[in-house]
C-alpha positions as CSV (number, residue, x, y, z in Angstrom):
1,X,97.8,100.7,80.8
2,X,94.5,102.2,82.4
3,X,94.7,104.6,85.4
4,X,91.7,106.2,87.3
5,X,92.1,109.1,89.6
6,X,89.5,110.9,91.9
7,X,89.9,114.5,92.7
8,X,87.5,115.0,95.6
9,X,88.1,118.7,96.0
10,X,86.5,119.4,92.4
11,X,84.2,116.4,92.5
12,X,85.9,115.1,89.2
13,X,87.6,111.7,88.2
14,X,90.1,111.3,85.4
15,X,90.6,108.1,83.4
16,X,93.9,107.6,81.4
17,X,94.6,105.4,78.7
18,X,98.4,104.8,77.9
19,X,99.2,102.6,74.8
20,X,102.7,101.4,76.0
21,X,103.5,99.4,72.8
22,X,101.1,101.0,70.5
23,X,98.5,99.6,68.4
24,X,98.7,98.4,64.7
25,X,95.6,97.7,62.5
26,X,93.5,99.0,65.3
27,X,90.4,100.3,63.6
28,X,87.0,98.9,64.3
29,X,86.3,99.2,60.6
30,X,82.9,100.2,61.3
31,X,82.5,103.2,58.8
32,X,78.9,103.9,58.2
33,X,77.9,106.4,55.0
34,X,74.7,107.5,54.1
35,X,75.5,110.0,51.3
36,X,71.8,110.2,49.9
37,X,70.1,111.0,53.2
38,X,72.7,112.8,55.0
39,X,75.0,114.5,52.4
40,X,76.3,117.2,54.8
41,X,77.7,114.4,57.1
42,X,78.5,111.7,54.5
43,X,80.3,109.1,56.8
44,X,80.6,108.4,60.8
45,X,82.8,105.9,62.4
46,X,81.6,104.0,65.1
47,X,83.2,101.9,68.1
48,X,86.5,102.8,69.8
49,X,89.9,101.2,69.7
50,X,90.1,100.8,73.5
51,X,87.6,101.5,76.4
52,X,88.3,103.6,79.5
53,X,86.0,104.4,81.0
54,X,83.0,102.0,80.2
55,X,79.6,102.1,81.8
56,X,76.9,99.1,81.6
57,X,73.5,100.7,81.2
58,X,71.2,99.9,84.0
59,X,67.9,98.0,83.8
60,X,65.7,100.8,85.4
61,X,65.0,104.2,84.1
62,X,66.0,106.2,86.9
63,X,68.4,108.3,85.1
64,X,68.6,110.4,82.0
65,X,71.3,111.4,79.6
66,X,72.1,114.5,77.6
67,X,74.7,114.8,74.7
68,X,75.7,117.8,72.3
69,X,75.7,116.1,69.0
70,X,76.0,117.2,65.3
71,X,76.5,120.2,63.3
72,X,76.7,123.7,65.0
73,X,76.4,121.9,68.6
74,X,72.8,121.6,67.9
75,X,72.2,118.8,65.8
76,X,71.4,121.7,63.1
77,X,70.2,119.0,60.1
78,X,68.2,116.5,62.4
79,X,64.6,117.2,61.6
80,X,63.2,116.0,65.1
81,X,65.6,118.0,67.5
82,X,67.6,121.2,67.7
83,X,69.9,121.3,70.7
84,X,71.5,118.4,72.7
85,X,70.0,114.8,72.4
86,X,68.3,113.5,75.3
87,X,67.0,110.1,76.5
88,X,66.9,107.6,79.3
89,X,70.0,106.0,80.6
90,X,68.9,102.5,80.7
91,X,69.5,99.2,78.7
92,X,67.7,99.1,75.4
93,X,67.9,102.7,74.8
94,X,70.2,104.2,72.0
95,X,72.6,106.8,73.2
96,X,74.2,109.2,70.9
97,X,77.7,107.8,69.8
98,X,80.3,108.3,67.1
99,X,82.4,111.0,65.7
100,X,79.4,113.6,66.0
101,X,78.7,112.9,69.7
102,X,80.2,115.3,72.3
103,X,80.2,115.9,76.0
104,X,77.5,113.9,77.7
105,X,75.8,114.1,81.0
106,X,73.9,111.5,83.0
107,X,71.5,113.0,85.6
108,X,68.9,112.1,87.8
109,X,65.3,113.5,88.0
110,X,66.4,116.3,90.2
111,X,69.2,117.3,87.9
112,X,72.2,116.1,89.7
113,X,74.7,115.4,86.9
114,X,77.9,113.9,86.0
115,X,79.5,115.3,82.6
116,X,81.9,113.1,80.7
117,X,84.2,114.2,77.9
118,X,87.8,113.9,76.6
119,X,90.4,115.8,78.9
120,X,93.2,115.3,76.2
121,X,93.2,114.9,72.6
122,X,89.5,115.4,71.9
123,X,90.1,115.4,68.2
124,X,91.1,111.8,68.5
125,X,88.4,110.7,71.0
126,X,85.0,109.1,70.5
127,X,82.0,107.6,72.4
128,X,80.7,104.1,71.4
129,X,77.5,102.0,72.3
130,X,78.1,98.5,72.1
131,X,75.5,95.8,71.2
132,X,75.3,94.7,74.9
133,X,74.4,98.2,75.8
134,X,77.5,99.4,77.4
135,X,78.9,102.9,76.8
136,X,82.6,103.4,76.3
137,X,84.9,106.4,75.8
138,X,88.2,106.1,73.9
139,X,90.4,106.5,70.8
140,X,87.9,106.9,67.5
141,X,87.1,103.7,65.6
142,X,88.5,104.8,62.4
143,X,92.1,105.0,63.7
144,X,94.6,102.4,62.1
145,X,97.9,102.9,64.2
146,X,98.4,104.0,67.6
147,X,101.7,105.5,68.3
148,X,103.9,103.8,71.1
149,X,103.3,105.9,74.4
150,X,100.4,107.5,73.2
151,X,98.0,108.6,75.9
152,X,94.4,110.0,75.9
153,X,92.5,111.0,79.0
154,X,88.8,111.5,79.9
155,X,87.1,113.4,82.8
156,X,83.8,112.9,84.9
157,X,82.7,116.0,86.4
158,X,79.8,116.2,89.1
159,X,77.6,119.0,89.8
160,X,74.1,119.8,91.6
161,X,72.3,120.5,88.2
162,X,73.1,120.1,84.7
163,X,74.0,123.6,83.9
164,X,76.1,123.7,87.0
165,X,77.8,120.5,86.1
166,X,78.7,121.8,82.5
167,X,79.9,125.0,83.9
168,X,82.1,123.3,86.5
169,X,83.2,121.1,83.7
170,X,84.1,123.8,81.3
171,X,86.0,125.5,84.3
172,X,88.2,122.5,84.9
173,X,88.8,122.2,81.1
174,X,90.1,125.7,80.8
175,X,92.0,125.5,84.1
176,X,93.8,122.5,83.0
177,X,95.2,123.9,80.0
178,X,95.8,127.5,81.7
179,X,93.1,129.1,79.5
180,X,91.9,132.3,81.3
181,X,88.9,132.6,78.7
182,X,86.3,132.6,81.6
183,X,87.9,135.7,83.3
184,X,89.0,137.3,80.1
185,X,87.0,136.0,77.1
186,X,89.0,138.1,74.5
187,X,93.0,138.1,75.0
188,X,94.1,141.7,75.7
189,X,95.0,143.5,72.6
190,X,93.1,141.0,70.5
191,X,89.8,140.8,68.5
192,X,89.2,144.4,67.5
193,X,85.5,145.6,66.8
194,X,84.0,142.4,65.7
195,X,84.1,141.2,69.3
196,X,82.8,144.4,70.8
197,X,81.0,146.5,68.3
198,X,78.2,146.5,65.8
199,X,78.7,145.3,62.5
200,X,77.7,144.2,58.8
201,X,77.5,140.9,57.3
202,X,77.8,139.4,53.7
203,X,77.4,135.6,54.4
204,X,74.9,133.1,53.6
205,X,71.5,134.6,54.2
206,X,72.5,138.0,53.7
207,X,71.0,140.3,51.0
208,X,74.3,140.8,49.2
209,X,75.7,137.6,49.5
210,X,77.4,136.7,46.1
211,X,74.9,139.4,45.1
212,X,76.6,143.0,44.8
213,X,74.7,146.0,43.8
214,X,74.2,146.7,40.3
215,X,77.0,148.1,38.2
216,X,79.6,147.4,40.9
217,X,81.5,144.6,42.6
218,X,81.4,143.5,46.3
219,X,84.0,145.9,47.2
220,X,82.0,148.8,45.4
221,X,78.9,147.6,47.3
222,X,80.5,147.9,50.7
223,X,81.8,151.4,49.9
224,X,78.0,152.4,49.2
225,X,77.1,151.0,52.5
226,X,79.9,152.5,54.3
227,X,78.8,156.3,52.9
228,X,75.2,155.4,54.0
229,X,76.0,154.3,57.6
230,X,77.8,157.4,57.9
231,X,75.2,159.5,56.5
232,X,72.7,157.9,58.7
233,X,75.2,158.1,61.8
234,X,74.6,154.4,62.2
235,X,77.9,153.2,64.0
236,X,79.0,150.2,62.1
237,X,82.5,149.2,63.0
238,X,83.3,146.1,61.2
239,X,82.3,144.2,58.0
240,X,82.1,140.2,57.2
241,X,84.0,139.2,54.4
242,X,82.7,135.8,53.3
243,X,83.6,133.2,50.8
244,X,82.9,135.6,47.8
245,X,86.1,137.2,48.5
246,X,88.5,134.4,47.8
247,X,89.0,131.6,45.1
248,X,87.3,128.2,45.4
249,X,87.9,124.9,43.7
250,X,85.2,122.9,41.9
251,X,82.9,120.8,44.4
252,X,79.8,119.5,45.4
253,X,79.8,120.0,49.3
254,X,77.4,122.9,49.2
255,X,73.7,122.9,49.8
256,X,70.8,125.1,50.6
257,X,71.8,127.8,48.0
258,X,75.5,127.9,48.8
259,X,77.4,128.9,45.5
260,X,80.8,127.5,44.5
261,X,80.6,124.6,46.7
262,X,84.2,123.9,46.4
263,X,86.8,124.3,49.2
264,X,89.5,127.2,49.4
265,X,91.8,127.1,46.5
266,X,93.5,130.4,47.3
267,X,92.7,132.9,50.0
268,X,93.7,135.9,48.2
269,X,91.2,138.7,47.3
270,X,89.5,137.9,43.8
271,X,89.7,141.1,41.7
272,X,86.4,140.4,40.1
273,X,84.9,140.7,43.7
274,X,87.0,143.6,44.9
275,X,88.8,146.3,42.8
276,X,92.5,146.8,43.9
277,X,92.1,143.6,45.9
278,X,93.9,144.0,49.1
279,X,94.5,147.8,48.6
280,X,90.8,148.3,48.1
281,X,89.9,146.3,51.3
282,X,92.4,148.4,53.3
283,X,90.8,151.6,51.8
284,X,87.5,150.7,53.0
285,X,89.0,150.0,56.5
286,X,90.7,153.4,56.5
287,X,87.6,155.2,55.1
288,X,85.1,153.6,57.6
289,X,87.3,152.7,60.3
290,X,86.4,148.8,59.9
291,X,87.7,145.8,61.1
292,X,86.9,142.7,59.2
293,X,86.0,139.3,60.2
294,X,87.1,137.2,57.3
295,X,85.6,133.7,56.6
296,X,87.4,130.5,55.2
297,X,86.3,127.1,53.9
298,X,87.8,123.6,53.9
299,X,90.8,123.4,51.9
300,X,90.7,121.5,48.6
301,X,93.6,119.3,47.0
302,X,93.9,121.7,44.2
303,X,94.8,124.7,46.8
304,X,97.8,126.8,45.0
305,X,99.4,126.8,48.4
306,X,100.6,123.2,48.0
307,X,104.2,122.1,47.1
308,X,102.8,119.7,44.7
309,X,100.7,122.5,42.9
310,X,103.6,124.7,42.7
311,X,103.0,126.2,46.1
312,X,105.3,126.8,49.1
313,X,103.8,124.8,51.9
314,X,103.6,121.2,52.7
315,X,100.0,119.9,52.7
316,X,98.3,116.5,53.1
317,X,96.4,116.0,49.8
318,X,93.8,113.4,49.1
319,X,92.1,112.8,45.9
320,X,88.9,111.4,46.6
321,X,86.8,111.7,49.8
322,X,84.8,108.7,51.3
323,X,82.3,111.0,52.9
324,X,81.9,113.7,50.2
325,X,82.6,111.7,46.9
326,X,83.8,114.0,44.0
327,X,85.8,116.1,46.2
328,X,89.5,115.9,47.0
329,X,90.8,117.4,50.2
330,X,94.0,118.9,51.5
331,X,95.3,119.9,55.2
332,X,98.0,122.2,55.8
333,X,101.2,120.9,57.6
334,X,103.1,123.3,59.8
335,X,102.5,126.7,61.5
336,X,104.6,128.5,58.8
337,X,101.6,128.5,56.5
338,X,99.3,129.8,59.2
339,X,101.5,132.5,59.9
340,X,101.4,133.4,56.3
341,X,97.6,133.5,56.1
342,X,97.4,135.6,59.4
343,X,99.9,138.2,58.2
344,X,98.3,138.4,54.6
345,X,95.0,139.3,56.4
346,X,96.4,141.8,58.7
347,X,97.4,143.7,55.7
348,X,93.8,144.6,55.0
349,X,92.4,144.5,58.3
350,X,91.8,141.1,59.5
351,X,91.1,141.1,63.2
352,X,88.8,137.9,63.2
353,X,89.4,134.8,61.3
354,X,86.4,132.7,60.8
355,X,87.0,128.9,60.3
356,X,84.2,127.5,58.6
357,X,83.3,124.3,57.3
358,X,85.0,122.5,60.3
359,X,83.1,119.3,60.3
360,X,83.5,118.9,56.5
361,X,87.1,119.3,56.6
362,X,87.4,116.7,59.8
363,X,84.7,114.0,58.1
364,X,86.0,114.6,54.6
365,X,89.6,113.2,55.1
366,X,91.3,109.9,55.9
367,X,94.1,111.8,57.5
368,X,91.8,113.4,60.4
369,X,89.7,110.3,60.8
370,X,92.0,107.6,60.8
371,X,95.1,108.9,62.9
372,X,95.3,110.3,66.2
373,X,97.3,113.4,65.6
374,X,96.4,115.1,62.2
375,X,93.3,116.9,63.3
376,X,94.5,118.1,66.5
377,X,97.8,119.3,64.9
378,X,95.8,121.3,62.3
379,X,93.7,123.2,65.0
380,X,96.8,123.8,67.3
381,X,98.7,125.1,64.6
382,X,95.8,127.5,63.3
383,X,94.9,128.8,66.6
384,X,98.5,129.4,67.8
385,X,99.5,131.3,64.9
386,X,96.2,133.3,65.5
387,X,97.2,134.0,68.8
388,X,100.8,134.8,68.0
389,X,99.3,137.5,65.6
390,X,96.7,139.1,67.7
391,X,93.9,137.5,65.7
392,X,91.0,135.8,67.3
393,X,89.2,132.8,65.9
394,X,85.7,131.9,65.6
395,X,84.7,128.1,64.9
396,X,82.0,127.8,62.4
397,X,80.0,124.3,61.3
398,X,81.6,122.8,64.3
399,X,81.2,119.3,65.9
400,X,81.3,119.4,69.9
401,X,84.6,118.0,69.5
402,X,85.8,121.1,67.9
403,X,84.2,123.2,71.0
404,X,86.1,120.9,73.4
405,X,89.4,121.5,71.5
406,X,89.0,125.2,72.2
407,X,89.9,124.7,75.7
408,X,93.6,124.6,74.7
409,X,93.3,127.4,72.3
410,X,92.9,130.9,73.8
411,X,92.6,132.5,70.4
412,X,89.2,131.0,69.9
413,X,86.7,133.1,71.5
414,X,83.3,132.5,69.9
415,X,81.5,129.3,68.2
416,X,78.6,129.4,66.0
417,X,75.7,127.5,67.7
418,X,73.1,127.9,65.1
419,X,72.4,126.7,61.4
420,X,73.1,129.5,58.7
421,X,70.6,132.3,58.9
422,X,67.8,131.7,56.4
423,X,64.9,134.3,56.5
424,X,61.7,132.4,55.5
425,X,63.9,128.9,55.1
426,X,65.3,128.6,58.5
427,X,63.0,130.4,60.8
428,X,64.0,128.2,63.9
429,X,67.5,129.3,63.4
430,X,67.2,131.5,66.5
431,X,66.7,128.9,68.9
432,X,70.5,128.8,70.5
433,X,69.3,128.6,74.3
434,X,70.2,124.9,74.6
435,X,73.4,124.7,72.2
436,X,74.7,127.9,74.2
437,X,75.2,125.8,77.3
438,X,78.3,124.1,75.8
439,X,79.6,127.4,74.4
440,X,78.8,129.1,77.9
441,X,80.6,126.3,79.6
442,X,83.8,126.9,77.7
443,X,83.7,130.6,78.0
444,X,82.7,131.0,74.3
445,X,80.7,133.6,72.7
446,X,77.5,131.6,71.3
447,X,77.2,133.4,68.0
448,X,73.8,133.3,66.2
449,X,74.6,134.8,62.7
450,X,73.5,137.6,61.1
451,X,69.8,138.8,60.8
452,X,67.6,141.2,59.0
453,X,66.2,144.1,60.6
454,X,62.5,144.3,59.3
455,X,59.7,141.8,58.5
456,X,59.5,143.3,54.6
457,X,59.9,141.3,51.7
458,X,63.5,142.5,50.8
459,X,63.0,142.4,47.1
460,X,66.3,142.2,45.1
461,X,68.1,140.3,47.7
462,X,69.9,136.8,47.6
463,X,67.2,135.6,50.2
464,X,64.3,138.0,50.1
465,X,62.6,136.9,53.5
466,X,60.7,138.0,54.9
467,X,62.1,137.8,58.4
468,X,59.4,136.9,60.7
469,X,61.0,137.8,64.0
470,X,63.4,140.6,63.6
471,X,63.0,142.0,67.2
472,X,63.6,138.4,68.4
473,X,66.6,138.0,66.2
474,X,68.2,141.2,67.4
475,X,67.7,140.4,70.9
476,X,69.1,136.9,70.9
477,X,72.1,138.0,68.9
478,X,72.7,140.6,71.6
479,X,72.5,138.1,74.4
480,X,74.7,135.5,72.7
481,X,77.8,137.6,73.4
482,X,78.9,136.9,69.8
483,X,79.1,139.4,66.8
484,X,75.8,141.6,66.5
485,X,75.9,141.9,62.6
486,X,72.9,142.7,60.4
487,X,72.5,141.9,56.7
488,X,69.6,144.0,55.1
489,X,69.7,145.6,51.8
490,X,70.5,149.1,52.1
491,X,67.0,150.4,51.6
492,X,65.6,148.2,54.4
493,X,67.7,148.9,57.4
494,X,66.1,149.7,60.5
495,X,68.6,151.8,62.7
496,X,66.1,152.1,65.6
497,X,66.1,148.3,66.0
498,X,69.9,147.9,66.0
499,X,70.4,150.8,68.5
500,X,68.6,148.8,71.0
501,X,71.8,146.6,71.1
502,X,74.3,149.3,71.2
503,X,75.5,152.7,72.6
504,X,76.0,155.6,70.4
505,X,79.6,154.3,69.2
506,X,78.0,151.2,68.2
507,X,79.6,149.1,71.3
508,X,77.3,146.3,72.1
509,X,75.8,146.3,75.5
510,X,75.9,142.5,76.6
511,X,75.4,140.5,79.6
512,X,78.1,138.4,81.1
513,X,77.0,134.9,79.8
514,X,74.8,133.9,76.8
515,X,71.5,133.0,77.7
516,X,71.1,129.3,78.4
517,X,68.0,127.1,78.4
518,X,66.6,126.1,82.0
519,X,67.5,122.8,82.7
520,X,63.6,121.9,83.1
521,X,63.9,121.8,79.2
522,X,65.8,118.7,79.7
523,X,64.3,117.0,82.8
524,X,60.9,117.5,81.5
525,X,61.4,115.8,78.1
526,X,63.2,112.9,79.7
527,X,61.2,112.1,82.7
528,X,57.9,113.6,81.7
529,X,57.7,113.2,78.0
530,X,57.3,117.0,77.6
531,X,58.4,118.6,74.5
532,X,59.0,115.2,72.5
533,X,56.1,116.5,69.9
534,X,57.1,120.2,69.7
535,X,58.9,122.1,67.1
536,X,60.1,121.2,64.6
537,X,57.6,118.4,64.2
538,X,55.0,120.5,66.3
539,X,53.8,123.9,66.1
540,X,55.7,125.3,69.1
541,X,58.5,124.7,71.6
542,X,58.8,126.6,74.9
543,X,62.0,128.5,75.0
544,X,62.7,129.5,78.5
545,X,66.6,131.2,78.9
546,X,68.5,132.9,81.4
547,X,71.5,135.1,81.7
548,X,73.3,137.3,84.2
549,X,75.2,140.4,84.7
550,X,77.4,141.2,87.6
551,X,78.3,144.8,88.5
552,X,80.7,144.6,91.5
553,X,79.2,142.1,93.8
554,X,75.6,142.7,92.7
555,X,74.0,140.3,90.2
556,X,71.1,141.2,87.7
557,X,69.1,138.3,86.1
558,X,67.7,138.3,82.6
559,X,65.0,135.9,81.2
560,X,63.8,135.4,77.7
561,X,60.5,133.6,77.3
562,X,59.4,132.9,73.6
563,X,57.1,130.6,71.7
564,X,55.1,129.4,74.8
565,X,52.0,127.4,73.4
566,X,50.6,126.9,76.8
567,X,50.9,128.1,80.5
568,X,54.1,126.7,81.7
569,X,54.7,126.0,85.4
570,X,56.1,129.3,87.2
571,X,59.8,129.8,87.5
572,X,61.6,131.7,90.5
573,X,64.8,133.4,91.3
574,X,65.9,130.2,92.7
575,X,65.6,128.4,89.6
576,X,67.0,131.1,87.5
577,X,70.1,131.4,89.7
578,X,70.5,127.7,89.5
579,X,70.6,127.8,85.7
580,X,73.5,130.6,85.7
581,X,75.6,129.7,88.6
582,X,78.5,127.7,89.0
583,X,78.1,126.8,92.6
584,X,75.1,126.1,95.0
585,X,73.3,129.0,96.5
586,X,74.8,130.5,99.5
587,X,72.5,130.1,102.7
588,X,72.2,134.0,102.9
589,X,70.3,134.1,99.4
590,X,67.3,132.6,101.1
591,X,66.8,136.1,102.5
592,X,67.4,138.1,99.6
593,X,64.7,140.3,98.0
594,X,64.6,141.4,94.2
595,X,62.7,143.6,92.2
596,X,61.1,141.8,89.0
597,X,60.5,144.1,85.9
598,X,59.5,143.9,82.3
599,X,59.2,146.4,79.4
600,X,56.9,145.3,76.4
601,X,59.4,144.1,73.5
602,X,57.0,145.4,70.7
603,X,57.5,149.0,71.7
604,X,60.2,151.1,70.2
605,X,59.4,154.4,72.2
606,X,60.3,153.9,75.9
607,X,57.3,155.1,78.0
608,X,57.4,154.7,81.8
609,X,53.9,153.9,81.9
610,X,54.3,150.4,80.2
611,X,57.0,149.3,82.7
612,X,55.7,146.5,85.2
613,X,57.5,146.1,88.5
614,X,56.9,143.8,91.6
615,X,59.0,142.7,94.7
616,X,60.0,139.1,94.6
617,X,61.7,136.8,97.0
618,X,63.8,133.7,96.3
619,X,60.9,131.5,95.9
620,X,58.1,133.8,94.8
621,X,56.3,132.2,91.6
622,X,57.1,134.0,88.5
623,X,54.2,133.4,86.1
624,X,55.1,132.0,82.6
625,X,51.9,132.4,80.4
626,X,51.5,131.8,76.7
627,X,53.3,134.3,74.6
628,X,53.2,133.4,70.5
629,X,55.8,134.5,68.2
630,X,56.6,136.9,66.7
631,X,56.1,138.3,70.4
632,X,58.5,137.2,73.3
633,X,59.1,138.5,76.7
634,X,62.2,139.8,78.3
635,X,62.0,139.7,82.3
636,X,64.8,141.4,84.3
637,X,65.5,140.9,88.2
638,X,67.4,143.4,90.1
639,X,68.7,143.1,93.7
640,X,66.9,144.9,96.1
641,X,67.4,146.0,99.8
642,X,65.4,143.9,102.4
643,X,62.1,145.3,103.1
644,X,62.4,147.0,106.5
645,X,59.3,148.6,108.4
646,X,59.4,152.5,108.4
647,X,59.4,152.8,112.1
648,X,62.4,150.5,112.2
649,X,64.4,152.4,109.8
650,X,63.5,155.7,111.1
651,X,64.7,154.5,114.7
652,X,67.9,153.3,113.0
653,X,68.4,156.8,111.6
654,X,67.1,158.4,114.7
655,X,65.0,160.4,112.8
656,X,61.5,161.3,113.8
657,X,60.5,162.0,110.1
658,X,59.4,159.2,107.7
659,X,62.3,156.9,106.4
660,X,63.6,158.2,103.1
661,X,62.7,155.8,100.1
662,X,64.9,153.3,98.8
663,X,66.1,153.0,95.1
664,X,67.1,150.1,92.9
665,X,68.9,150.2,89.8
666,X,66.8,148.9,86.8
667,X,69.0,150.2,84.1
668,X,68.7,151.4,80.6
669,X,65.3,150.2,79.8
670,X,65.5,151.2,76.1
671,X,68.2,148.6,75.5
672,X,68.0,144.8,75.0
673,X,70.2,144.6,77.9
674,X,69.4,147.1,80.6
675,X,72.4,146.4,82.9
676,X,75.7,145.6,81.2
677,X,79.4,146.2,82.1
678,X,79.8,148.1,79.1
679,X,77.5,150.7,80.3
680,X,77.4,150.5,84.1
681,X,80.9,151.1,85.6
682,X,80.0,150.8,89.2
683,X,77.0,151.3,91.6
684,X,77.2,152.9,95.0
685,X,74.4,153.0,97.6
686,X,74.1,155.4,100.6
687,X,72.6,154.6,104.2
688,X,69.5,156.7,103.2
689,X,68.7,154.7,100.2
690,X,70.0,156.9,97.6
691,X,72.4,155.7,94.8
692,X,75.0,156.9,92.5
693,X,75.6,155.0,89.4
694,X,78.9,155.6,87.2
695,X,77.9,155.3,83.6
696,X,80.4,155.3,80.5
697,X,79.5,156.0,76.8
698,X,80.1,158.2,73.8
699,X,81.1,161.7,75.0
700,X,78.0,164.0,74.6
701,X,75.7,160.7,74.5
702,X,72.6,161.0,76.4
703,X,72.0,158.0,78.7
704,X,68.8,157.4,80.5
705,X,68.7,155.2,83.5
706,X,65.7,154.1,85.5
707,X,65.4,153.2,89.0
708,X,62.4,151.5,91.2
709,X,61.6,154.1,93.9
710,X,60.2,152.1,97.2
711,X,58.6,154.2,99.8
712,X,56.1,153.2,102.4
713,X,52.7,154.7,103.0
714,X,50.7,154.4,106.0
715,X,47.7,151.9,105.6
716,X,44.8,154.1,106.6
717,X,42.7,151.2,107.7
718,X,45.5,149.7,109.9
719,X,46.1,153.1,111.4
720,X,42.4,153.4,112.3
721,X,42.7,150.1,114.3
722,X,45.8,151.2,116.2
723,X,48.2,148.8,114.4
724,X,50.5,151.6,112.6
725,X,51.1,149.2,109.7
726,X,52.5,150.5,106.2
727,X,52.7,149.3,102.6
728,X,55.3,149.4,100.2
729,X,54.7,151.6,96.8
730,X,56.8,151.2,94.0
731,X,57.2,153.7,91.4
732,X,59.4,154.4,88.4
733,X,62.0,157.2,88.4
734,X,64.1,158.0,85.3
735,X,67.2,160.2,85.1
736,X,69.0,161.5,82.0
737,X,72.5,162.8,81.6
738,X,75.4,163.4,79.0
739,X,78.1,161.5,79.2
740,X,81.3,163.7,79.8
741,X,84.4,164.5,77.6
742,X,86.2,161.6,79.4
743,X,83.6,159.4,78.8
744,X,81.8,158.8,81.8
745,X,79.1,160.4,84.1
746,X,78.0,159.9,87.8
747,X,74.2,159.6,87.9
748,X,72.6,160.2,91.4
749,X,69.1,159.6,92.7
750,X,67.0,160.9,94.6
751,X,68.4,164.4,93.5
752,X,68.7,163.4,89.8
753,X,72.2,165.0,89.3
754,X,74.8,164.4,86.9
755,X,78.5,164.9,87.4
756,X,80.7,164.5,84.5
757,X,84.2,163.4,85.5
758,X,87.4,164.9,84.4
759,X,89.1,161.5,83.8
760,X,87.7,158.2,82.6
761,X,87.1,155.5,84.9
762,X,89.7,152.9,85.1
């Protein structure tokens, strides 16, 4: 039974399929395997068991399409593109389909869009393109039997732009499941320091990945690092425990230097890696006040936990994978097992559980690809157990379907949107602005993975580098909302670079949303052919991304521009707002004015003379000249009061004196994110142009805020003609204050005063 409903209030339509009598032997039989050329993927299933909705592609080419596809949401192992796939929505053109395809947008040349995706049962859904060119949504083609009464629904969401349509789609998805993630990304009482503070990483790409210091194990290595961090007053608050910690089985699903490529056999701590195992990890946690992000792979059929292998828990066991020959897989059955895992981890400090190798676990099993419920049940049980135990979850090596599934899982707060970090091997890994669109739409942090903080050859490390873009890596990590973790050898750590991301206690100063690519990136490629020869097949690819920070009712914008090989057409505040807003611009925004400011990113020591400022309006062109890696640009846009002639302001104040100067908050210019909710509590202006800003931080921490001072100067030439005209002058004013014992201080201009509050701000 097929049913369609249109919801005019939210510009959306739902399409429901109900299998009244079920279906037997329903599979399309179209399994496509390419083990030789795609060993990471192995096999895909094409087609759908039943189709609703279904669209016939038009003959003309007036529409385009965009689909999130493949590994890490960014098509990570496709050599021709990083980010969603795009093309023309017309007959004769291939559209991304199969198990690797996810939410798809159809749009016109102005960006007006429809986003289509599963609404329910995303782990059982698929998209298919038939030989006649029609594109359909339904139950994935590998499913053999569909139970009686089974239902699956898909949603179509409209929006005025690609970014806006995805944002509205994500809001609808979260609302459908009662998930408050866009308002509160991390549920209260969950997540620990991994969600909020600076950390240290030991996973693939890290200096100490399966590579402990001489004469010690990984636990001893972490202990040496912890003492060093304390000595250098580097506020590291968490550590990543990767697959070196636990026991793996034999296997061949690795690659790119990943050792021990089998799945998880037993998740307990290996005594050869950490002396005193769980007690050793707990002692490190107590000594250095660390929380842990703990990694896990796919489950192998030799797992000690399975009843068939002498364990206590039911698993589905499969002896030979079609997608990954030579490997046997296992899938936990029941939430009791996940309760056991979470409780075990909490004994030594687990606060964030990283479920890695998600596409391998899903694509590698018959149970997950040939039934409608096994994959959904697996993730539902995992995430519900995590929520029950106040542990947050990171999805890694995800397909787009995993991202959609997070809508029903509040415990999942972040998702990897990049390939594994690999200095000197995967130097484009930082390009997450396009894949971040899907993460941001669903309220997820867009995790970039770790980075090295220097461009030195880090000899002795598992991957020596050098890292060509350490500043860019640090900035992108900070703007991702995800964990900010570095991975250098102890003798190479650049503390100065790291502290541009955090306050004195290591709390990361973040924007409100991950940086996302402007939709011009997709429109230009589809309709103008621009970018098709760009990186990785070409030398460069322009990355122009936007984000925002809200303090009260005021909004600051942030722009990252990198790898721009030739002059781009100018952007504007209007285009940037369009990229980060979930609704059309209000009519009053046409009269709004702003201060555009920039600090060169290659300077470590803040100098007021290097700050460039100018007043702009909604449609003032903002130039985007070439900028070659390793350099990049960070532009910021602050809300400013409308420019009012001095005579008018003086009259309004009933004062014959010259009007007082006005101040615009620019923020903490020695940080990557100058305005963040982690630093700025509130901003209050007065009728005379002054401003007071309530700031929070570590007691005793000295915080420097900068303001644009706007004052009017008489134009002498105009005065001599009797016109009485004035011109507006911009200058930089900086104020430094020490945070009080309660963790806050009020900083005021023009008098540059500091008022330490007796109680912390609530």
